[in-house]
N, C-alpha and C positions, 0 to 999 in steps of 0.2 A: 305616587306613580299614577299617571292618568290612563284610564282604561281606553283601549282602542275604539270602543263603540262610541265614546264621546268625541274622539278626534275625527272619526270618519265623516260626519256631516259637514265639518268645516273643510276637510280636504275636498269633498265633492263640490261644495259651494265655491271653493277657490277655483276649481277647474271650470265650473259653469260660468263664473264671472270672466275668466280668461277667454273662454270660447266666444263670448259675446263681443270681444274686442278684436276678433279675427274675421276677415271677410275675403271672399273670392269674387273677382270680377272677370267674367268671360267675354263681355262685349265692349269693354272700354277701348281696346286696341285692335287694329287689324292683324297685328303680328304676334301679340303676346297675351297670355292669360296673366292675371294679377292676383297675388296674395298680399293682403294688406293687414298690418297689425298696428294698433294704436294703444297708447298707455291707458287712457281713461275714456269710458263711455258712460254718460249719465242721461237716461231717457233717450232723447233723440240728438244729443250733442256729444261729439267726441273731440278729444284734444290730447296734447302731450306728445311725448316722443313716439315716432312712428317708423315702421319699416315697410318698404315696398319691394316686393320680390317679383321679377318678371320671369315668366316661363315661356319658352318658345312654343308657339301653337303647333308647329309641325312635329317637334320631337318630344315635347312635354318636359324638356330639361331646363334647369335653372339657367337663365341667361345673364342677369345682372341684378344686384341688390342695392337699394338706396335707403337713406335715412332722412328723417325730417325732425327738427327739434320741437316743432309744434304742428303736428298734422291735424289741423283744426277742420272739422266738417260737421254737417248735419246728416242724419239718417232720413231716408225717404219713408214712404208709407209701408214699404216692405222691410223696414229696419236694415237697409243697406245703404252704403255711400253711393252717390251718383258719380258720373264721369262725364267730362267734356261739356259741361254746362257753364256758360259764362253770361251771367245776367248782371247788368251794371250795378243795380242797387238791391239785388236779391241773391239768389243761389249762385255760388261759384264752387264748382266741384273740387275735391282734393286732388284729382288727377285730370290733366288735360293732355290728350294725344292729338297731334296735328303736325303738319310740315311747316315749321316756323321760319325756316330759312329758304324754302322753296327749291330745295335741291332734289326733290323726289323721294326722300326718305322720311319716315315717321319720327317725330321728336316728342318730347315729353316735358310737362311742367308739373311740379309737385308742390302742393300747398305747404307753406312754412310760416304759419302764424298769421297775424293781422298787422303787418308792418307797412302797408301802403297808405296812401292819403286817407285821412279821416278814419284811421284804424281799420281800413279795409283789408281784404285778403291779399296776401303776398305769396310769391311763388319763387322757387328755384327752378330755372329753366335749363333743360339738357337737350343738346342736339346730337344726332347720331353721326359719329365720325366713321366714314366708310373705310378709312385706312386702318384705324384701330378696331373696327367692328364692335364698337360699344358706344354708349352714351357718355358725353362729356359735358361738364357744366359750362354754360355760356354766361360769363359775367355781364356782358352787354345786354343780353335779353333778360337776365335776372334783374338787372337794374331797372329795365323798362317795366317789369312787373312789380317793382317796389316803389317807384317814384310817382306812380299815377293812381287812378282809381281802380285798383285790383288788376286782374289779368287782362292783357291786351287781347284784342280780337284779330283774327287772321282772315284776310280776304284773299282766298287762293286764286280767284279768277283774275284779279288785278295785281296780285302779288304784293300786297300791302299789309303791314301791321298797323293796327289802329289803337291809339290810346286816348283816354279821356281824363281830364283834370278839371277842378273847379275851385272857386274861392267863395264860400258862403252860398247864398241862394242865387246870386245874380251874375256871376261870371263863370263862363264855361269855355274850355278849350278842347278841340278835337285835333289830334295830330296823326299824320300818316307817315310811315317810313317804308322804304324799300330796302332790300338787302342786296348789297353789291358783293360779288364773289371776291374773296381775299381782302375786302375792305370793311365789311360789316354794315351796320345800319347807316342809312342816309335819309334825312328828313326831306319830304317832298311836298307836304301839304299842311296848312294850318287853318283852322276855322275858329276864330275868337268871337264869342257872343257876350257882349258887355251890356248888361242892363242895370248897372249900379246907379244910373241916373234916376231910375224910377219910372219914367214915362216913356222913354224910347230905348230901343236896343241898337247899339252900334255893332255891326257885323263886319269883321275884317277877315277877308279870305286871301290867303297867300298860297301860290302854287309855283313850284320850281319847274320851269319849262324852258327848253333850249338853253340850259346852263345859266339861267338867271331867274330870280324871283319876280313874279308878277303879283301885284297887290291890288285888290279891289275893296273899297270901303263904302258901306251903305248903311243908312239908319232907317228904322221902321218904328211906327207906334207899337208899344209893347204888346197890347192886346191883339193887334193885327198879326204880328210876327209869330207869337206863340199859338195863335189859333191855326195858322198855316202849318206849324211844325209839330 
């Protein structure tokens, strides 16, 4: 029979480890406080199955709960997860709150592993359904956050979603989409930068204007082009 005094330190340790994997975010969203739990945290890196609980800021009542198979993220200097940071080759937060479909309501993206291009961050994207009064998964936006270099950017002024993709060091593509009511995503802009030739960059710009695609192609010396950009 094991004496209780030998078990107690392990019980306390277990509670301590568990507490380190639970976080509260008060400033991530305009409308919700967030309680976040993740399976494993080792130093400044967390991963594994995660749970995200939203609480209404006005009532403090639980609003909706979500899960992620791999809620991967890094902790900041305060040993907390960040929110709403999207850096192309650096930090991308586990939670992104924004109006992705430009309908005036707050939407949410939840980190779900590293399944985008070059093993970059991938997200499940939820939009707020006004009729159901809850967040629902958008397969179209989720695909957008899986098929490119991490989470897309949102340009609220121009009402565009912007994605980035690449192949190796020398080919890059920037794509912009608008969201059409009842129809979904519609591509309206492409910028292709092709420097695979080594000395020159071929820049192909395509824009959808007045129901047709307009294409402009120009080449630049590679040192000149990247000096300007």
